[in-house]
PyMOL Python script that loads the backbone (N, CA, C, O; Angstrom):
from pymol import cmd

cmd.read_pdbstr("""\
ATOM      1  N   UNK A   1     192.678 130.604  37.609  1.00  0.00           N
ATOM      2  CA  UNK A   1     191.966 129.726  38.621  1.00  0.00           C
ATOM      3  C   UNK A   1     192.025 130.296  40.001  1.00  0.00           C
ATOM      4  O   UNK A   1     191.028 130.463  40.703  1.00  0.00           O
ATOM      5  N   UNK A   2     193.435 130.631  40.404  1.00  0.00           N
ATOM      6  CA  UNK A   2     193.681 131.144  41.589  1.00  0.00           C
ATOM      7  C   UNK A   2     193.038 132.451  41.924  1.00  0.00           C
ATOM      8  O   UNK A   2     192.682 132.741  43.067  1.00  0.00           O
ATOM      9  N   UNK A   3     192.897 133.261  40.838  1.00  0.00           N
ATOM     10  CA  UNK A   3     192.180 134.626  41.050  1.00  0.00           C
ATOM     11  C   UNK A   3     190.784 134.324  41.487  1.00  0.00           C
ATOM     12  O   UNK A   3     190.314 134.970  42.424  1.00  0.00           O
ATOM     13  N   UNK A   4     190.100 133.427  40.910  1.00  0.00           N
ATOM     14  CA  UNK A   4     188.745 133.144  41.183  1.00  0.00           C
ATOM     15  C   UNK A   4     188.693 132.454  42.615  1.00  0.00           C
ATOM     16  O   UNK A   4     187.768 132.774  43.361  1.00  0.00           O
ATOM     17  N   UNK A   5     189.535 131.624  42.995  1.00  0.00           N
ATOM     18  CA  UNK A   5     189.531 131.141  44.367  1.00  0.00           C
ATOM     19  C   UNK A   5     189.768 132.239  45.420  1.00  0.00           C
ATOM     20  O   UNK A   5     189.175 132.222  46.499  1.00  0.00           O
ATOM     21  N   UNK A   6     190.646 133.188  45.082  1.00  0.00           N
ATOM     22  CA  UNK A   6     190.866 134.270  45.965  1.00  0.00           C
ATOM     23  C   UNK A   6     189.683 135.126  46.131  1.00  0.00           C
ATOM     24  O   UNK A   6     189.358 135.542  47.243  1.00  0.00           O
ATOM     25  N   UNK A   7     188.995 135.416  45.002  1.00  0.00           N
ATOM     26  CA  UNK A   7     187.738 136.344  44.955  1.00  0.00           C
ATOM     27  C   UNK A   7     186.672 135.728  45.717  1.00  0.00           C
ATOM     28  O   UNK A   7     185.906 136.433  46.374  1.00  0.00           O
ATOM     29  N   UNK A   8     186.549 134.310  45.677  1.00  0.00           N
ATOM     30  CA  UNK A   8     185.452 133.650  46.428  1.00  0.00           C
ATOM     31  C   UNK A   8     185.888 133.570  47.933  1.00  0.00           C
ATOM     32  O   UNK A   8     185.019 133.595  48.805  1.00  0.00           O
ATOM     33  N   UNK A   9     186.989 133.492  48.200  1.00  0.00           N
ATOM     34  CA  UNK A   9     187.458 133.388  49.644  1.00  0.00           C
ATOM     35  C   UNK A   9     187.051 134.706  50.314  1.00  0.00           C
ATOM     36  O   UNK A   9     186.651 134.653  51.477  1.00  0.00           O
ATOM     37  N   UNK A  10     187.120 135.914  49.663  1.00  0.00           N
ATOM     38  CA  UNK A  10     186.665 137.118  50.274  1.00  0.00           C
ATOM     39  C   UNK A  10     185.243 137.344  50.443  1.00  0.00           C
ATOM     40  O   UNK A  10     184.865 138.285  51.141  1.00  0.00           O
ATOM     41  N   UNK A  11     184.309 136.466  49.793  1.00  0.00           N
ATOM     42  CA  UNK A  11     182.938 136.680  49.898  1.00  0.00           C
ATOM     43  C   UNK A  11     182.465 136.169  51.329  1.00  0.00           C
ATOM     44  O   UNK A  11     183.101 135.343  51.983  1.00  0.00           O
ATOM     45  N   UNK A  12     181.391 136.701  51.698  1.00  0.00           N
ATOM     46  CA  UNK A  12     180.885 136.429  53.184  1.00  0.00           C
ATOM     47  C   UNK A  12     179.514 135.585  52.974  1.00  0.00           C
ATOM     48  O   UNK A  12     178.946 135.566  51.882  1.00  0.00           O
ATOM     49  N   UNK A  13     179.062 134.935  54.037  1.00  0.00           N
ATOM     50  CA  UNK A  13     177.796 134.284  54.001  1.00  0.00           C
ATOM     51  C   UNK A  13     176.631 135.241  53.707  1.00  0.00           C
ATOM     52  O   UNK A  13     175.791 134.884  52.882  1.00  0.00           O
ATOM     53  N   UNK A  14     176.528 136.309  54.259  1.00  0.00           N
ATOM     54  CA  UNK A  14     175.431 137.258  53.904  1.00  0.00           C
ATOM     55  C   UNK A  14     175.433 137.586  52.426  1.00  0.00           C
ATOM     56  O   UNK A  14     174.352 137.664  51.844  1.00  0.00           O
ATOM     57  N   UNK A  15     176.515 137.774  51.809  1.00  0.00           N
ATOM     58  CA  UNK A  15     176.721 137.987  50.571  1.00  0.00           C
ATOM     59  C   UNK A  15     176.314 136.862  49.615  1.00  0.00           C
ATOM     60  O   UNK A  15     175.755 137.093  48.543  1.00  0.00           O
ATOM     61  N   UNK A  16     176.586 135.761  50.005  1.00  0.00           N
ATOM     62  CA  UNK A  16     176.198 134.528  49.264  1.00  0.00           C
ATOM     63  C   UNK A  16     174.635 134.351  49.411  1.00  0.00           C
ATOM     64  O   UNK A  16     173.939 134.005  48.456  1.00  0.00           O
ATOM     65  N   UNK A  17     174.157 134.597  50.600  1.00  0.00           N
ATOM     66  CA  UNK A  17     172.683 134.359  50.800  1.00  0.00           C
ATOM     67  C   UNK A  17     171.950 135.388  49.875  1.00  0.00           C
ATOM     68  O   UNK A  17     170.968 135.031  49.223  1.00  0.00           O
ATOM     69  N   UNK A  18     172.404 136.588  49.824  1.00  0.00           N
ATOM     70  CA  UNK A  18     171.799 137.587  49.001  1.00  0.00           C
ATOM     71  C   UNK A  18     171.806 137.263  47.554  1.00  0.00           C
ATOM     72  O   UNK A  18     170.844 137.491  46.822  1.00  0.00           O
ATOM     73  N   UNK A  19     172.997 136.686  47.135  1.00  0.00           N
ATOM     74  CA  UNK A  19     173.079 136.283  45.673  1.00  0.00           C
ATOM     75  C   UNK A  19     172.332 135.029  45.331  1.00  0.00           C
ATOM     76  O   UNK A  19     172.137 134.689  44.165  1.00  0.00           O
ATOM     77  N   UNK A  20     171.915 134.344  46.378  1.00  0.00           N
ATOM     78  CA  UNK A  20     171.230 133.000  46.163  1.00  0.00           C
ATOM     79  C   UNK A  20     169.919 132.991  46.816  1.00  0.00           C
ATOM     80  O   UNK A  20     169.331 131.929  47.019  1.00  0.00           O
ATOM     81  N   UNK A  21     169.414 134.177  47.171  1.00  0.00           N
ATOM     82  CA  UNK A  21     168.091 134.022  47.866  1.00  0.00           C
ATOM     83  C   UNK A  21     166.900 133.428  47.291  1.00  0.00           C
ATOM     84  O   UNK A  21     166.064 132.817  47.957  1.00  0.00           O
ATOM     85  N   UNK A  22     166.833 133.640  45.904  1.00  0.00           N
ATOM     86  CA  UNK A  22     165.759 133.077  45.208  1.00  0.00           C
ATOM     87  C   UNK A  22     165.797 131.516  45.263  1.00  0.00           C
ATOM     88  O   UNK A  22     164.811 130.844  45.567  1.00  0.00           O
ATOM     89  N   UNK A  23     166.962 131.020  44.959  1.00  0.00           N
ATOM     90  CA  UNK A  23     167.157 129.523  44.932  1.00  0.00           C
ATOM     91  C   UNK A  23     166.839 128.945  46.362  1.00  0.00           C
ATOM     92  O   UNK A  23     166.092 127.979  46.511  1.00  0.00           O
ATOM     93  N   UNK A  24     167.422 129.565  47.347  1.00  0.00           N
ATOM     94  CA  UNK A  24     167.130 128.975  48.722  1.00  0.00           C
ATOM     95  C   UNK A  24     165.583 129.190  49.189  1.00  0.00           C
ATOM     96  O   UNK A  24     165.096 128.397  49.996  1.00  0.00           O
ATOM     97  N   UNK A  25     164.857 130.219  48.697  1.00  0.00           N
ATOM     98  CA  UNK A  25     163.599 130.309  49.010  1.00  0.00           C
ATOM     99  C   UNK A  25     162.804 129.280  48.199  1.00  0.00           C
ATOM    100  O   UNK A  25     161.807 128.759  48.699  1.00  0.00           O
ATOM    101  N   UNK A  26     163.189 128.992  47.042  1.00  0.00           N
ATOM    102  CA  UNK A  26     162.427 127.872  46.348  1.00  0.00           C
ATOM    103  C   UNK A  26     162.641 126.559  47.156  1.00  0.00           C
ATOM    104  O   UNK A  26     161.668 125.846  47.402  1.00  0.00           O
ATOM    105  N   UNK A  27     163.831 126.240  47.554  1.00  0.00           N
ATOM    106  CA  UNK A  27     164.102 124.989  48.185  1.00  0.00           C
ATOM    107  C   UNK A  27     163.369 124.982  49.599  1.00  0.00           C
ATOM    108  O   UNK A  27     162.929 123.909  50.013  1.00  0.00           O
ATOM    109  N   UNK A  28     163.228 126.099  50.325  1.00  0.00           N
ATOM    110  CA  UNK A  28     162.479 126.133  51.517  1.00  0.00           C
ATOM    111  C   UNK A  28     161.011 125.836  51.160  1.00  0.00           C
ATOM    112  O   UNK A  28     160.407 125.001  51.834  1.00  0.00           O
ATOM    113  N   UNK A  29     160.408 126.458  50.157  1.00  0.00           N
ATOM    114  CA  UNK A  29     158.952 126.417  49.729  1.00  0.00           C
ATOM    115  C   UNK A  29     158.847 124.910  49.561  1.00  0.00           C
ATOM    116  O   UNK A  29     158.076 124.264  50.270  1.00  0.00           O
ATOM    117  N   UNK A  30     159.633 124.321  48.603  1.00  0.00           N
ATOM    118  CA  UNK A  30     159.535 122.869  48.305  1.00  0.00           C
ATOM    119  C   UNK A  30     159.589 121.914  49.499  1.00  0.00           C
ATOM    120  O   UNK A  30     158.848 120.937  49.604  1.00  0.00           O
ATOM    121  N   UNK A  31     160.567 122.284  50.436  1.00  0.00           N
ATOM    122  CA  UNK A  31     160.637 121.393  51.642  1.00  0.00           C
ATOM    123  C   UNK A  31     159.498 121.518  52.526  1.00  0.00           C
ATOM    124  O   UNK A  31     159.059 120.512  53.082  1.00  0.00           O
ATOM    125  N   UNK A  32     158.968 122.675  52.710  1.00  0.00           N
ATOM    126  CA  UNK A  32     157.812 122.839  53.533  1.00  0.00           C
ATOM    127  C   UNK A  32     156.424 122.182  52.890  1.00  0.00           C
ATOM    128  O   UNK A  32     155.581 121.623  53.591  1.00  0.00           O
ATOM    129  N   UNK A  33     156.326 122.322  51.560  1.00  0.00           N
ATOM    130  CA  UNK A  33     155.310 121.717  50.794  1.00  0.00           C
ATOM    131  C   UNK A  33     155.350 120.127  50.939  1.00  0.00           C
ATOM    132  O   UNK A  33     154.346 119.459  51.183  1.00  0.00           O
ATOM    133  N   UNK A  34     156.556 119.631  50.769  1.00  0.00           N
ATOM    134  CA  UNK A  34     156.669 118.150  50.992  1.00  0.00           C
ATOM    135  C   UNK A  34     156.297 117.676  52.393  1.00  0.00           C
ATOM    136  O   UNK A  34     155.608 116.669  52.554  1.00  0.00           O
ATOM    137  N   UNK A  35     156.762 118.413  53.409  1.00  0.00           N
ATOM    138  CA  UNK A  35     156.378 118.141  54.804  1.00  0.00           C
ATOM    139  C   UNK A  35     155.006 118.205  55.064  1.00  0.00           C
ATOM    140  O   UNK A  35     154.418 117.365  55.746  1.00  0.00           O
ATOM    141  N   UNK A  36     154.434 119.256  54.498  1.00  0.00           N
ATOM    142  CA  UNK A  36     153.031 119.449  54.703  1.00  0.00           C
ATOM    143  C   UNK A  36     152.117 118.293  54.101  1.00  0.00           C
ATOM    144  O   UNK A  36     151.176 117.794  54.718  1.00  0.00           O
ATOM    145  N   UNK A  37     152.474 117.967  52.942  1.00  0.00           N
ATOM    146  CA  UNK A  37     151.830 116.856  52.141  1.00  0.00           C
ATOM    147  C   UNK A  37     152.040 115.468  52.907  1.00  0.00           C
ATOM    148  O   UNK A  37     151.119 114.662  53.041  1.00  0.00           O
ATOM    149  N   UNK A  38     153.288 115.266  53.381  1.00  0.00           N
ATOM    150  CA  UNK A  38     153.522 114.050  54.175  1.00  0.00           C
ATOM    151  C   UNK A  38     152.761 114.060  55.436  1.00  0.00           C
ATOM    152  O   UNK A  38     152.228 113.019  55.819  1.00  0.00           O
ATOM    153  N   UNK A  39     152.675 115.077  56.066  1.00  0.00           N
ATOM    154  CA  UNK A  39     151.908 115.183  57.384  1.00  0.00           C
ATOM    155  C   UNK A  39     150.421 115.004  57.182  1.00  0.00           C
ATOM    156  O   UNK A  39     149.720 114.347  57.951  1.00  0.00           O
ATOM    157  N   UNK A  40     149.991 115.611  56.131  1.00  0.00           N
ATOM    158  CA  UNK A  40     148.451 115.497  55.669  1.00  0.00           C
ATOM    159  C   UNK A  40     148.136 114.045  55.510  1.00  0.00           C
ATOM    160  O   UNK A  40     147.196 113.540  56.124  1.00  0.00           O
ATOM    161  N   UNK A  41     148.997 113.274  54.595  1.00  0.00           N
ATOM    162  CA  UNK A  41     148.788 111.908  54.315  1.00  0.00           C
ATOM    163  C   UNK A  41     148.782 110.917  55.533  1.00  0.00           C
ATOM    164  O   UNK A  41     147.990 109.986  55.681  1.00  0.00           O
ATOM    165  N   UNK A  42     149.805 111.277  56.385  1.00  0.00           N
ATOM    166  CA  UNK A  42     149.785 110.542  57.710  1.00  0.00           C
ATOM    167  C   UNK A  42     148.655 110.742  58.586  1.00  0.00           C
ATOM    168  O   UNK A  42     148.188 109.817  59.251  1.00  0.00           O
ATOM    169  N   UNK A  43     148.191 111.939  58.611  1.00  0.00           N
ATOM    170  CA  UNK A  43     146.992 112.227  59.443  1.00  0.00           C
ATOM    171  C   UNK A  43     145.752 111.551  58.820  1.00  0.00           C
ATOM    172  O   UNK A  43     144.940 110.970  59.539  1.00  0.00           O
ATOM    173  N   UNK A  44     145.613 111.625  57.533  1.00  0.00           N
ATOM    174  CA  UNK A  44     144.393 110.866  56.885  1.00  0.00           C
ATOM    175  C   UNK A  44     144.458 109.420  57.221  1.00  0.00           C
ATOM    176  O   UNK A  44     143.423 108.807  57.484  1.00  0.00           O
ATOM    177  N   UNK A  45     145.639 108.833  57.227  1.00  0.00           N
ATOM    178  CA  UNK A  45     145.884 107.380  57.463  1.00  0.00           C
ATOM    179  C   UNK A  45     145.317 107.203  58.929  1.00  0.00           C
ATOM    180  O   UNK A  45     144.461 106.362  59.203  1.00  0.00           O
ATOM    181  N   UNK A  46     145.864 108.058  59.826  1.00  0.00           N
ATOM    182  CA  UNK A  46     145.402 107.823  61.241  1.00  0.00           C
ATOM    183  C   UNK A  46     143.902 108.004  61.366  1.00  0.00           C
ATOM    184  O   UNK A  46     143.279 107.219  62.081  1.00  0.00           O
ATOM    185  N   UNK A  47     143.298 108.944  60.746  1.00  0.00           N
ATOM    186  CA  UNK A  47     141.849 109.135  60.859  1.00  0.00           C
ATOM    187  C   UNK A  47     141.181 107.917  60.308  1.00  0.00           C
ATOM    188  O   UNK A  47     140.217 107.464  60.925  1.00  0.00           O
ATOM    189  N   UNK A  48     141.630 107.287  59.108  1.00  0.00           N
ATOM    190  CA  UNK A  48     140.865 106.128  58.647  1.00  0.00           C
ATOM    191  C   UNK A  48     140.996 104.985  59.491  1.00  0.00           C
ATOM    192  O   UNK A  48     140.071 104.173  59.532  1.00  0.00           O
ATOM    193  N   UNK A  49     142.153 104.800  60.253  1.00  0.00           N
ATOM    194  CA  UNK A  49     142.331 103.672  61.168  1.00  0.00           C
ATOM    195  C   UNK A  49     141.429 103.892  62.355  1.00  0.00           C
ATOM    196  O   UNK A  49     140.770 102.960  62.815  1.00  0.00           O
ATOM    197  N   UNK A  50     141.388 105.118  62.862  1.00  0.00           N
ATOM    198  CA  UNK A  50     140.491 105.336  64.028  1.00  0.00           C
ATOM    199  C   UNK A  50     139.015 105.184  63.731  1.00  0.00           C
ATOM    200  O   UNK A  50     138.267 104.676  64.567  1.00  0.00           O
ATOM    201  N   UNK A  51     138.548 105.643  62.476  1.00  0.00           N
ATOM    202  CA  UNK A  51     137.307 105.459  62.029  1.00  0.00           C
ATOM    203  C   UNK A  51     136.929 104.051  62.069  1.00  0.00           C
ATOM    204  O   UNK A  51     135.902 103.645  62.614  1.00  0.00           O
ATOM    205  N   UNK A  52     137.808 103.300  61.464  1.00  0.00           N
ATOM    206  CA  UNK A  52     137.419 101.738  61.325  1.00  0.00           C
ATOM    207  C   UNK A  52     137.352 101.141  62.734  1.00  0.00           C
ATOM    208  O   UNK A  52     136.460 100.350  63.042  1.00  0.00           O
ATOM    209  N   UNK A  53     138.321 101.537  63.595  1.00  0.00           N
ATOM    210  CA  UNK A  53     138.078 100.960  64.971  1.00  0.00           C
ATOM    211  C   UNK A  53     136.809 101.423  65.611  1.00  0.00           C
ATOM    212  O   UNK A  53     136.131 100.605  66.232  1.00  0.00           O
ATOM    213  N   UNK A  54     136.428 102.695  65.507  1.00  0.00           N
ATOM    214  CA  UNK A  54     135.146 103.091  66.066  1.00  0.00           C
ATOM    215  C   UNK A  54     133.920 102.348  65.460  1.00  0.00           C
ATOM    216  O   UNK A  54     132.998 101.965  66.180  1.00  0.00           O
ATOM    217  N   UNK A  55     133.938 102.163  64.155  1.00  0.00           N
ATOM    218  CA  UNK A  55     132.915 101.500  63.593  1.00  0.00           C
ATOM    219  C   UNK A  55     132.757 100.083  64.149  1.00  0.00           C
ATOM    220  O   UNK A  55     131.667  99.656  64.529  1.00  0.00           O
ATOM    221  N   UNK A  56     133.972  99.320  64.184  1.00  0.00           N
ATOM    222  CA  UNK A  56     133.878  97.834  64.600  1.00  0.00           C
ATOM    223  C   UNK A  56     133.353  97.872  66.122  1.00  0.00           C
ATOM    224  O   UNK A  56     132.531  97.025  66.472  1.00  0.00           O
ATOM    225  N   UNK A  57     133.798  98.810  67.002  1.00  0.00           N
ATOM    226  CA  UNK A  57     133.539  98.849  68.311  1.00  0.00           C
ATOM    227  C   UNK A  57     131.813  99.169  68.378  1.00  0.00           C
ATOM    228  O   UNK A  57     131.082  98.513  69.119  1.00  0.00           O
ATOM    229  N   UNK A  58     131.386 100.091  67.633  1.00  0.00           N
ATOM    230  CA  UNK A  58     130.053 100.455  67.498  1.00  0.00           C
ATOM    231  C   UNK A  58     129.155  99.154  67.123  1.00  0.00           C
ATOM    232  O   UNK A  58     128.139  98.839  67.743  1.00  0.00           O
ATOM    233  N   UNK A  59     129.618  98.539  66.152  1.00  0.00           N
ATOM    234  CA  UNK A  59     128.842  97.428  65.581  1.00  0.00           C
ATOM    235  C   UNK A  59     128.921  96.213  66.552  1.00  0.00           C
ATOM    236  O   UNK A  59     127.946  95.463  66.612  1.00  0.00           O
ATOM    237  N   UNK A  60     130.017  95.973  67.311  1.00  0.00           N
ATOM    238  CA  UNK A  60     130.040  94.934  68.155  1.00  0.00           C
ATOM    239  C   UNK A  60     129.070  95.321  69.436  1.00  0.00           C
ATOM    240  O   UNK A  60     128.423  94.427  69.983  1.00  0.00           O
ATOM    241  N   UNK A  61     129.005  96.514  69.832  1.00  0.00           N
ATOM    242  CA  UNK A  61     128.201  96.872  70.896  1.00  0.00           C
ATOM    243  C   UNK A  61     126.648  96.792  70.471  1.00  0.00           C
ATOM    244  O   UNK A  61     125.788  96.655  71.342  1.00  0.00           O
ATOM    245  N   UNK A  62     126.326  96.880  69.147  1.00  0.00           N
ATOM    246  CA  UNK A  62     125.010  96.749  68.929  1.00  0.00           C
ATOM    247  C   UNK A  62     124.657  95.243  68.503  1.00  0.00           C
ATOM    248  O   UNK A  62     123.557  95.010  68.001  1.00  0.00           O
ATOM    249  N   UNK A  63     125.460  94.371  68.676  1.00  0.00           N
ATOM    250  CA  UNK A  63     125.301  92.895  68.496  1.00  0.00           C
ATOM    251  C   UNK A  63     124.141  92.492  69.567  1.00  0.00           C
ATOM    252  O   UNK A  63     124.351  92.815  70.736  1.00  0.00           O
ATOM    253  N   UNK A  64     123.093  91.901  69.294  1.00  0.00           N
ATOM    254  CA  UNK A  64     122.067  91.509  70.204  1.00  0.00           C
ATOM    255  C   UNK A  64     122.487  90.503  71.113  1.00  0.00           C
ATOM    256  O   UNK A  64     121.972  90.468  72.231  1.00  0.00           O
ATOM    257  N   UNK A  65     123.418  89.621  70.756  1.00  0.00           N
ATOM    258  CA  UNK A  65     123.916  88.632  71.688  1.00  0.00           C
ATOM    259  C   UNK A  65     124.673  89.253  72.828  1.00  0.00           C
ATOM    260  O   UNK A  65     124.551  88.787  73.961  1.00  0.00           O
ATOM    261  N   UNK A  66     125.496  90.346  72.567  1.00  0.00           N
ATOM    262  CA  UNK A  66     126.271  91.038  73.534  1.00  0.00           C
ATOM    263  C   UNK A  66     125.205  91.898  74.391  1.00  0.00           C
ATOM    264  O   UNK A  66     125.393  92.010  75.603  1.00  0.00           O
ATOM    265  N   UNK A  67     124.131  92.484  73.801  1.00  0.00           N
ATOM    266  CA  UNK A  67     123.239  93.111  74.602  1.00  0.00           C
ATOM    267  C   UNK A  67     122.349  92.215  75.521  1.00  0.00           C
ATOM    268  O   UNK A  67     121.915  92.658  76.585  1.00  0.00           O
ATOM    269  N   UNK A  68     122.106  91.036  75.123  1.00  0.00           N
ATOM    270  CA  UNK A  68     121.437  90.100  75.937  1.00  0.00           C
ATOM    271  C   UNK A  68     122.280  89.330  76.927  1.00  0.00           C
ATOM    272  O   UNK A  68     121.798  88.500  77.697  1.00  0.00           O
ATOM    273  N   UNK A  69     123.514  89.632  76.873  1.00  0.00           N
ATOM    274  CA  UNK A  69     124.416  88.882  77.795  1.00  0.00           C
ATOM    275  C   UNK A  69     124.532  87.501  77.467  1.00  0.00           C
ATOM    276  O   UNK A  69     124.610  86.700  78.399  1.00  0.00           O
ATOM    277  N   UNK A  70     124.555  87.099  76.300  1.00  0.00           N
ATOM    278  CA  UNK A  70     124.581  85.763  75.820  1.00  0.00           C
ATOM    279  C   UNK A  70     126.080  85.508  75.338  1.00  0.00           C
ATOM    280  O   UNK A  70     126.791  86.408  74.890  1.00  0.00           O
ATOM    281  N   UNK A  71     126.466  84.227  75.474  1.00  0.00           N
ATOM    282  CA  UNK A  71     127.739  83.899  74.827  1.00  0.00           C
ATOM    283  C   UNK A  71     127.572  83.683  73.403  1.00  0.00           C
ATOM    284  O   UNK A  71     126.696  82.953  72.939  1.00  0.00           O
ATOM    285  N   UNK A  72     128.524  84.404  72.630  1.00  0.00           N
ATOM    286  CA  UNK A  72     128.460  84.399  71.189  1.00  0.00           C
ATOM    287  C   UNK A  72     128.642  82.975  70.646  1.00  0.00           C
ATOM    288  O   UNK A  72     128.618  82.770  69.432  1.00  0.00           O
TER     289      UNK A  72
END
""", "prot")
cmd.dss("prot")
cmd.show_as("cartoon", "prot")
cmd.util.cbc("prot")
cmd.orient("prot")
């Protein structure tokens, strides 16, 4: 056990990254994909809310009572 601990103590960070580059690349791709999907979903929710607000404002402005300056 101590021989393995001593062998790993001599390893360096660049050596570790070279040995595990595929795993860390996969982790990075998954993290970026999840962040991209979450950002896209958030943007779609904002667009939907903005669209609804614009439609309501447009329809209120088309109300004939508002155009005739009458009290609703």
